[in-house]
Structure formats: structure tokens, C-alpha cells
C-alpha positions in Angstrom: -11.2 -4.4 -19.1 -7.8 -6.1 -18.8 -6.9 -9.2 -16.7 -5.3 -9.5 -13.3 -2.9 -12.3 -12.6 -0.4 -13.2 -9.9 2.7 -14.6 -11.6 5.2 -15.7 -8.9 6.1 -12.5 -7.1 4.5 -10.1 -9.6 0.9 -8.9 -9.7 0.3 -8.2 -13.4 -2.5 -5.7 -13.9 -3.4 -5.6 -17.6 -5.3 -2.3 -17.9 -4.3 1.3 -18.4 -3.4 3.1 -15.1 -6.2 5.2 -13.6 -5.9 8.4 -11.7 -5.2 6.6 -8.4 -2.5 4.5 -10.1 -0.9 7.5 -11.7 -0.6 9.2 -8.2 0.9 6.1 -6.7 3.3 5.6 -9.6 4.5 9.2 -9.5 5.1 9.1 -5.7 6.8 5.7 -6.0 9.2 7.1 -8.6 10.2 10.0 -6.3 10.8 7.6 -3.4 12.9 5.3 -5.5 14.9 8.2 -6.9 15.8 9.0 -3.3 16.6 5.4 -2.3 13.7 5.2 0.1 12.4 1.7 0.5 8.6 1.7 0.5 5.6 -0.6 0.0 1.9 0.1 -0.9 -0.5 -1.7 1.4 -4.1 -2.0 2.5 -7.1 -0.9 0.4 -5.1 0.3 -2.6 -3.8 -3.2 -3.1 -7.3 -4.6 -3.3 -8.3 -1.8 -5.7 -5.2 -2.4 -7.8 -6.3 -6.0 -8.0 -9.6 -5.1 -9.4 -11.8 -4.4 -6.4 -14.4 -1.8 -7.4 -14.7 0.7 -4.6 -13.9 4.3 -3.9 -11.1 5.4 -1.7 -9.7 8.8 -0.6 -6.2 7.6 0.3 -3.4 5.3 -0.8 -1.4 3.9 2.2 2.3 3.5 1.8 4.8 2.4 4.5 8.3 3.8 4.3 11.5 2.8 6.0 13.2 5.1 8.5 14.5 8.1 6.5 17.4 10.4 7.5 16.6 14.1 7.9 18.8 14.9 4.9 16.9 12.5 2.7 13.6 13.9 3.9 14.6 17.4 3.0 15.7 16.4 -0.4 12.5 14.4 -0.9 10.3 17.4 0.2 12.1 19.6 -2.3 11.5 17.1 -5.1 7.8 16.7 -4.1 7.2 20.4 -4.2 9.0 20.7 -7.5 6.8 17.9 -8.9 3.6 19.7 -7.8 2.8 18.0 -4.5 1.8 19.5 -1.2 0.6 18.5 2.3 -3.1 19.1 2.6 -3.2 18.4 6.3 0.3 19.4 7.3 3.1 21.3 5.4 5.5 19.0 3.7 8.3 20.7 5.7 6.9 18.9 8.8 7.5 15.5 7.2 10.6 14.7 9.2 9.0 15.6 12.5 5.8 13.6 11.7 7.7 10.5 10.6 10.1 10.7 13.6 7.0 10.8 15.9 5.6 7.7 14.1 2.8 9.8 12.7 1.5 9.7 9.1 1.6 12.6 6.7 -0.7 13.2 3.7 0.7 14.1 0.3 -1.5 15.1 -2.6 -1.3 17.0 -5.9 -1.1 20.7 -5.4 -4.4 22.2 -4.1 -6.1 18.8 -4.0 -7.1 17.0 -0.8 -8.2 13.7 -2.4 -7.0 11.4 -3.5 -3.9 11.6 -1.3 -1.0 9.4 -0.3 -0.9 8.6 3.4 2.8 8.0 4.2 3.3 5.9 7.3 6.6 5.1 9.0 7.4 1.4 9.7 6.5 0.9 13.3 5.9 -2.8 14.0 6.8 -6.2 12.8 3.9 -6.3 10.3 5.1 -3.1 8.7 8.6 -4.5 8.5 7.4 -7.8 7.1 5.5 -5.8 4.4 8.7 -4.0 3.5 11.0 -7.0 3.6 8.7 -9.4 1.7 7.1 -7.0 -0.7 6.2 -8.1 -4.2 5.7 -6.2 -7.4 2.7 -4.9 -9.2 3.2 -4.2 -12.9 0.8 -1.7 -14.5 1.2 0.5 -17.5 4.8 -0.6 -18.1 5.9 0.4 -14.6 6.2 -1.4 -11.3 5.0 -0.6 -7.8 6.1 -2.5 -4.6 3.1 -3.9 -2.8 2.7 -5.9 0.4 2.6 -9.7 0.3 -1.0 -10.7 -0.4 -1.1 -13.2 2.5 -0.2 -10.5 5.0 -2.6 -8.0 3.4 -5.5 -10.4 3.7 -4.8 -11.2 7.4 -4.3 -7.6 8.2 -7.5 -6.6 6.5 -9.3 -9.2 8.6 -7.8 -7.7 11.8 -9.2 -4.2 11.0 -12.8 -5.5 11.4 -14.8 -3.2 9.2 -17.2 -4.4 6.5 -15.1 -2.7 3.8 -11.9 -4.3 5.1 -13.5 -7.8 5.2 -14.7 -7.3 1.6 -11.2 -6.3 0.5 -9.9 -9.5 2.1 -12.6 -11.6 0.4 -11.7 -10.1 -2.9 -8.0 -10.9 -2.6 -8.6 -14.3 -1.2 -11.1 -15.3 -3.9 -9.2 -13.8 -6.8 -5.8 -15.4 -5.9 -6.9 -18.5 -4.0 -4.8 -20.8 -6.2 -1.7 -18.7 -6.0 -1.6 -17.8 -2.3 0.6 -19.7 0.2 -1.9 -21.2 2.6 1.0 -21.7 5.1 2.0 -18.0 4.9 -1.6 -16.8 5.2 -2.3 -19.0 8.2 0.9 -17.9 9.8 -0.2 -14.2 9.6 -3.8 -15.2 10.7 -2.3 -16.7 13.9 0.1 -13.7 14.4 -2.8 -11.3 14.1 -5.2 -13.5 16.1 -7.9 -13.5 13.5 -8.7 -17.2 13.4 -12.5 -16.7 13.6 -12.5 -14.0 10.9 -10.4 -16.4 8.7 -13.0 -19.1 9.2 -15.7 -16.7 8.1 -13.5 -15.7 5.1 -13.2 -19.3 4.0 -17.0 -19.6 4.1 -17.7 -16.4 2.2 
């Protein structure tokens, strides 16, 4: 088992990519090839950072994309062996325009899948604007800033989300910006959950 370390703005994951990572990397390459700004967030960030738990989806936030770019991206996804298990990929433009997520998976598979979400609020925009890098298997992925990820996980309120927050907070305690973390805690109004996190 390799190590995991936060070096400035890069999360270095020293292990071979697993199946989930390979899916994320392949999708990220296609988005980058089409000039689409994106950021991986939520549970996948905790898993990438060594949290041992199962997941069915990988959440990725994307910037607003033009119809032409979406059509080109859909063609590239289909050529690369992807499909929409819940909705045809041809509906991607409509779904994103309506601020609805769309699932993308390997052909004829339902899980794991990528859940592509349009940027809809200031927290999504902050994740995009302040994204950091995760380096794994010689490649890089854009991930949300850890301070925001922790506060956002606290806001979701489930046991799994709280445990994700505990994992990130504990693992990177010495590298996190307390000022940034507490700013997001205030913005998301999760002060009591943060107090509980500090005691965990």
C-alpha cells in the first residue's frame, strides 16, 4: 500500500490506480481534450485519499458547456465506449441546461458511474476556481479544495459523509488551512458539526 501526502496544492497518491480511478482518469482526459473545466468532489475525494469504503458513483462538477462542445464530447464518449445508463448521452445538453446531473458509465455497465453535475452555486464555483491536483499513476485529476470538501461533507449530514469528513480532516490536519476550513464552515452553517469533527 502506497502513501498519501498533500504537497502544497497536489494530493500525491502513491499506489496503482484502481478501477474507480481508471474511470475517473479516462473521463477527465476526455473533458480536458474538449477544454471543459471540471473538478472531482465529494466521496471520491475521500476514497482517493485512502478512505476504505464502497461507492457507486464519482461526482464531477463541470463548467457551463456550449451545445457544440457537448455534442463533440458525446461523440467522443460514445467512441470511447461510454453510455448513459439512466439517460441517453444525447440528452446531456438538455440535462445540464436544466441543472440536472447525468450519469456516464462504461458501455452496458451501471456501476460505477460518473455523475456529471453542472456548476449551480457558489460552492460549485469555488470548487472549480480553487481546485487542486491529485496525482496518481503518473496522471493528474482536478479535485475540490480539501477545506471545502470537509465542510460540504459536514453539511450533508449522513454518517458516511461525516466519516468522509473525519478521514480527510484527520489525515491532512497539519496541511489544511484552518482559516479556509472555518470560512467554509461558517458559509455552510455547520459550526456544531465542526465542533463534533474536532472531537472525533
